[in-house]
Every structure is written in C-alpha cells, then in structure tokens.
C-alpha positions as CSV (number, residue, x, y, z in Angstrom):
1,M,0.1,-0.1,-0.2
2,N,1.5,3.4,-1.0
3,Y,0.6,6.4,0.6
4,T,-0.7,9.2,-1.1
5,Q,-1.3,12.8,0.8
6,N,-5.0,14.1,0.6
7,F,-5.9,17.8,0.7
8,F,-9.2,19.9,1.3
9,Y,-10.2,21.4,-1.8
10,L,-12.9,24.0,-1.8
11,C,-14.6,23.5,-5.3
12,K,-17.1,25.5,-7.4
13,T,-19.4,23.8,-10.0
14,P,-21.9,26.3,-11.8
15,L,-25.4,25.4,-12.8
16,S,-24.5,25.4,-16.4
17,A,-21.5,22.5,-15.8
18,E,-21.7,19.5,-18.3
19,G,-18.8,17.7,-16.9
20,P,-15.5,17.6,-14.2
21,A,-13.6,20.2,-16.7
22,D,-16.2,23.0,-15.6
23,V,-15.5,22.4,-11.7
24,E,-13.2,25.4,-10.4
25,I,-10.8,24.7,-7.6
26,I,-11.1,27.9,-5.2
27,T,-8.3,26.5,-3.1
28,R,-6.8,23.8,-1.4
29,A,-5.8,23.2,2.5
30,D,-2.4,21.6,2.1
31,N,-2.6,20.6,5.5
32,N,-5.0,20.1,8.9
33,A,-3.9,23.5,10.2
34,D,-5.1,25.4,7.2
35,F,-8.5,23.8,7.2
36,P,-9.8,26.5,9.1
37,R,-9.2,29.1,6.5
38,V,-10.6,26.8,3.8
39,F,-14.0,25.8,5.7
40,K,-14.6,29.4,6.2
41,E,-14.3,30.7,2.7
42,F,-16.6,27.5,1.8
43,E,-19.0,29.0,4.3
44,E,-18.9,32.6,3.3
45,L,-19.4,31.3,-0.3
46,R,-22.7,29.5,0.5
47,S,-24.0,32.2,2.9
48,H,-26.5,33.6,0.1
49,A,-28.2,30.4,-0.1
50,F,-29.3,30.0,3.2
51,N,-33.1,30.8,4.1
52,K,-35.0,32.8,6.9
53,D,-34.2,29.7,9.3
54,N,-30.5,29.7,8.5
55,V,-31.0,26.7,6.5
56,Y,-29.0,26.1,3.4
57,S,-31.5,25.7,0.6
58,I,-30.1,24.1,-2.7
59,V,-33.1,26.0,-4.8
60,R,-31.4,29.5,-3.6
61,A,-27.9,28.7,-4.6
62,D,-26.0,30.0,-7.6
63,D,-23.2,27.8,-7.8
64,I,-22.6,24.6,-6.0
65,F,-19.7,24.7,-3.3
66,E,-18.1,21.4,-2.3
67,L,-15.4,20.6,0.3
68,I,-13.8,17.2,-1.2
69,R,-10.7,15.5,0.6
70,T,-8.5,13.8,-1.9
71,N,-5.2,13.8,-3.7
72,T,-5.4,15.4,-6.7
73,D,-7.1,18.5,-8.7
74,K,-8.2,16.0,-11.2
75,E,-9.9,13.4,-8.7
76,A,-11.4,16.8,-6.5
77,K,-12.9,17.8,-9.6
78,E,-14.5,14.6,-10.7
79,E,-16.2,14.1,-7.2
80,A,-17.3,17.7,-6.8
81,Y,-18.9,17.4,-10.1
82,E,-20.6,14.0,-9.1
83,K,-21.9,15.3,-5.9
84,A,-23.1,18.3,-7.3
85,Q,-25.3,16.5,-10.0
86,P,-28.3,16.0,-7.5
87,E,-28.4,19.6,-6.6
88,I,-27.8,21.0,-9.7
89,I,-30.9,19.4,-11.4
90,T,-33.0,20.2,-8.4
91,N,-32.0,23.9,-8.1
92,L,-32.6,24.0,-12.6
93,Q,-36.3,22.1,-12.1
94,H,-36.9,24.7,-9.4
95,R,-36.0,27.2,-11.3
96,V,-38.1,26.2,-14.7
97,M,-41.0,25.5,-12.3
98,Q,-40.8,28.8,-10.3
99,G,-40.4,31.1,-13.6
100,K,-39.9,29.8,-16.2
101,D,-36.5,29.8,-16.8
102,A,-35.8,28.7,-20.7
103,N,-31.7,28.7,-19.9
104,A,-32.5,26.3,-17.0
105,K,-34.9,24.2,-19.1
106,A,-32.1,24.2,-21.8
107,I,-29.3,23.0,-19.5
108,L,-31.7,20.1,-18.1
109,K,-32.7,19.3,-21.8
110,E,-28.9,19.3,-23.4
111,V,-27.1,18.2,-20.1
112,Y,-29.2,15.7,-18.3
113,D,-31.7,14.7,-21.3
114,I,-34.6,15.8,-18.9
115,E,-37.5,17.6,-20.1
116,S,-39.5,19.8,-17.8
C-alpha cells in the first residue's frame, strides 16, 4: 500500500456545468492547520443560499460549492461534479417551475436529457 497525502479542496460547480472540466478549484488546504481557512471561505461562499431560518437551501444557490478531501486536482473536480449533479438538477427544475426559466430548461434538456 502506497501512502498518498490528501488535501481539502474547495470546489465551485456552476449550474451550467457539463462535466468535471467545468468545476473550478477555488483553493485547497495543504494540511490540517490550514483547513479552518478553507472551511471559512466555503461557508462565506454559500451564505447567500441560506433561508430565513438559516438553513441551506439548494434552490437558492447560484453555484454549488463542495469541500472535497482527495489527493489530486483531477479527482477533486470529478468528485465535486458527481456530488453536485443531483443538487444542480434540483435547482434547475425549481427555476423552471417557479419562473419558467428558459436557460434552466435548456440545460436540463441538453446536459441531463430531462424534459421539464
């Protein structure tokens, strides 16, 4: 067994993402001592998506932010995209239902093959 060092990656996946290549790595913590800085940034970036009861609401998110612990940038992007997909679909479906968002409808159809 070979040891590989894991890092904490803060990743941003836009609602229009079509794959891991669209995921942006904002920053990473190189060690446990640096994790609080990355977690604080994570909380600040998602703060706009909290509702009046201070509960995170995916339908309010403009982008999906994930904290990923892995050992390479490539794996971080792949895992962030995989974790974000259900949240992206939920967000886009909500946008279509609430506001007849044509862009959200097009993304659902073209990227996820979902008719709404």
